[in-house]
N, C-alpha and C positions, 0 to 999 in steps of 0.2 A: 189249729183249723182243723176239720173233721173232712175228710177224704169226698164227701159231697158238697161240702163249700168252697172245697177247693176244684171239685170237676165243674160245677159252677161258673166260678171266676175263669178257669180257666177256656171256657165254653165261651164268654159273654168276651175273654179276648181277643179270642181266634175268630169272635163273631159266628160262629156256627150255631145253628139249630138242636135242638133236643133231636131231633129229627134224625137230622145227619149225622148224629153220634150214634143214634138207636141203630143205623141202619148200619153205618161201618162196623157195627161190634154184634151186631145180627141181632139184637132184642128188640123191644116194642120201646114206644118212647116212652109210654107210663112208666117203664124200671126207671130210665133217667132221670125222669120227676120223682122218683119213688128216691133216687142216692141225693138228691140236689136237696129232695125238704129231708133227708135224714131220718125216712120213714124205711129205708131199707141201706146195705151196700150193695155192691158189684161183686160176684166172683170173684176170688183173687185169680183164677185163672183169666179174667179180662183186664188185669191189670197189665198186661207187658202190648197188650192193643190200645188199650188207653195211653199209656205212656207215650204210642207212634201218634195214635192221632196228635195229640197236642205238642209234639215234639219236645217232647221230658222227661227225666228220667224217673225209674218205679220214685225212688227216695222224693223227687220233687214231688211225687202224688201227695207222700205223707209226710208235709213242710210241716219242721222243727220249728220251735222257738226261738228266738233267735239266738240265744244263750245257749241254746242244745247245739244248734247249727255251729257257734260258734268252737264248742267243743269239741264237736265231730271234726273240724276241721283242724283241731290244735294235736289231737289226737293221731293223726293220719302222719303229720310230718317225724311221728317217734315209732310209729308200727306199718306203716305203708313204705315197701322197698319201691314201688313205683306206685303212682296213683291212677289210674283210668281218666282215659280223654273224657270222657262223659262226664264223669267226678269233677273233674280238675276244672271242666266249664262251668259246669250246676255250681262249685265254691268261687269261680270266678264272679260268676252274675250273683249270685250272694253278695258278696263283701263290697262289689260294686253298686249295687242295690241300697246297702247300709252306707254306704260313702255318698250317694247323692241324696240320701234323706239326713246323712248328720259328715257333714263335709269334712269333722275335725275329730271325727273316730278313731284315734291311735292305732285300738286293735285292729279295726279293721285292716290298717294300712299297714302294719303288722304281719298281719296273718297274709294279705294279697304278696308282701314282699317274701315270707317265709315259702309260699305256695309255687312262687314261680321259682325262689333258690332250691327249692325239692326237686322240682323239672328239671332242672339247669344239671342238679348232680345227679339224676337220675341218668338223662340224658349224656351226660358226661360219661358217666360209670359203663352205659352204653356204648358210646365211641371207643372208651378206652379197650370193650373188650372189641371190636372189629380192627383195631388198630394193631395191636396185639396177634391177632392172627395174623395181618397185611403185613407185619415185620418178620415173623416166625416163616413166612410163604415166600417172601422175597427182602430178606436184610439189607439188600444195595439198597433198595425203593425207598429213597429220603420220606415221600410222601405218607407214608406209616408211621414213620418218625415225628413228623411233625405232628399229625393226627393223636400219636401217644402222647406229645409234651403237652398238645393242647387243652387235652382231655384231660390231664390230669396234675394242669395247673404246674406243672416241672420245669426246673431253671434251663433255657435254651440258649444263656452263655453273649444274647445281645443286650445289652445293659440300657438302651433306649427301652428294650421291651420286658426286661425282669424287671424293672422298679415301678415303685407304688407314688409313681410325684403326682396324676392326679387324684391317689386317695388322699396322698398329704397336702395337697392344696384345698382341698374339700376340708378339711381337719381345720386348716391353717382359719379358711373363713366362718368355718363353725363355732372354733373359739373364741372369735371375737366378737360371737353375738351369743355366744356363751362361755363366758371366761370362767375360767376354775373348772368348768365341768368334767369330772371324773371320766367319762365316757370318752368326752372328744379326744380329752388327751391320752389318756390309753391308749384310742385306736393314734393320734400319731408319733405316738413314742415309739408305739411297735412297728409300725412302717419306716421310722425315719433310724432304727435300729436296722432293719432287715435289709435296708438299702444302703450302712455303712454311712448314714449323715450322722456320726457319733458327736459332734460340735455341735451342730443345731439341736439335738433331740435333748441335751443336756437344761437348756431356759425350761424345756417342759418340764422336765423331771424333776425340777426345783420346785413348778408347780404342783405337781403330785405328792410330793411331803405331806403337806397338807392333810389326806386324807389318809395318814395312819396307819396305814397297812401296810406297810415294810417295801410295798413297790419302788420305795427312793433307792434303798439299799439294794432291790435285785435289779432294778436297771442299769443305777452307774455302776455294777457285777458284769453286769450285760458290756456296758461302755469300754471297761477295764480290759475285759476278754476280747472284742471284738480290735481293739485297739494297743494286742499284743502285749498283756500283762496278763499273766491268769493269776500269778499270787494275789494281786489288787482285786482282782474280781474276785477269787476264792475269799477275800477277806470280808467284802462287802455281802456275800451272798452268804457267809455266817452271820453276820450282824444281823440280815435278817431274820435270824432264828434266834440270834440271842435277846432282839429286840423287841421279838412279837412269838415268844415260846406255843402261845396260845390259841396261834392258827394255822392251819392245818398248810393252808396254800405256802407258809412259809417252806416248810419242808419239802411242798412240791417242787417248787422256784429253786431251792437248793441242790434238789435232786437230779430237776433241770441242766443246773451249772456241771453237776459232779458228770454227768452226761458226756457236757463239753469237753470237759478234761481228759475225757475218758477210764475216769476212775466208778468202774461200771457197780462194782459192788458197795460201796459206799451213797452211788444213785439209789440201787435198789434196796436198800435199808430206808432210806429218806422216802422213797415212795410207799413205803408197805406201812409207814408211821404215818403219811401224809391218811392211809387209808382208813386204817384201823382207829387214832383217834376222833374219828367222827363220830356224832351219833345220828342212827339211822332216821330216814333216810338218808343213805350215803353217798358222795359222788365219788364216781369208780375211774377219776382221773389217774389216779396212780395205779390201780390195776393195767388199765390199757399203759401206761409207761413202761410197767414190769414185763408185761406182755414183748411190747416192742426190744425188751433192752435183754431178758431172755433170750429170744429169736435169734437178736445181734451174737448172741456169744455163742449160737448155738446149739442153745438148752432148749430143745422143741418142746421134750417133757414139759417143763419150768414152765412155758408159754402159755400150753395148752391149758396147767392147771389156772394161771393166771387167767384164761378165759372164761372156762368155767366156774371160777370167785364171778366172775360179771354177771354173768345166768342168773347164778345164786343170789347176789346182791339184788339183780330187777326181780324174781321171786318171789323172796321175802320181805324186800322192801320196798318195792314198789308195785308188788301185787300186779308183775307184767309176766305172764306165760306162755304169748302168743306174739306173733309180729313180730316187723324187721328187727328190733331191738335185740329181740331173744335171734331169731333166724341169720343174722347177720356173723353174731359169732357163733355159730354153728360153722357156717362156713368159713371162718379160721382156722375152727380148731379142725377142721376136714383137713384146709389146705394146710395145716401145721403137720398134719400127721403125714400126709404125702413127700410133703419135705422131710421130714424123719427118714420115713420111707428111701427117698433119694440117696438121701448121705449116708445110711448104712450100708445102700446094695455098692456105693462105689468103691 
């Protein structure tokens, strides 16, 4: 839709006359008429006031095709640290409009869920900053601690609060309707293991064996580790690599196991392998984990290099040169450098 047709559509929706818009903008009604017929276009300097008159964003004046709108929204999740309120509202209006005409549009549902999750994560990041400030100003004030815990989804020590009871119950019902569904099994197993419900998880782990991805061995290793048998856990984690050596995920999973066992050098080797054995464009999970392990070991220089490799991967393999995916890594690099300076000054 061109801007002239968009202006006419908005004007009719608002039940306004051409003369009203013309008077608001300080132009002749003939000028408005020419815009609407496509004979001319409004001066770019008028666009903000046109948007204000109709109560829309400038972006909405240049309405994109549905596919372009979807792509624009999906790109925001990766590139925007915080989505401006008016942009967020525009995205919601578009997606809810799609669902009104196509109630079973899965992509719109996913985008709406991701949009609200993005805002929640952004709000929690902001909340975390204020909570840390409160804790620094008064370490004895419980409110700051509570806010920080909530903002970061941290463990608080209350079993009723920390558990995933509702999520697990949801997945139980989901799997009754969708027997054997991989994502349902993945979700219920991960949450049961996190809640130490090991015996309950085993029947679901047996079901996921059919996927032939190595997850059976990984999860049985997690069960053994949770039950206090690290030797048996390592046997299972090694089996995941032996059974599926061509899958980079097998090495990443075993690296996670090595990390739980405190065998950091072996973990780093597996994380490196899980990254290097992939074909571009590669998923940089291993590099993120390596950065955390190096920081844990106090090797801040290595952690900085890991973050730089993530940026290099984004630039060379995803053609991403700006946005939150890059900026977030740059912030981490600066934080690591500050931490290194603090340690060296002690």
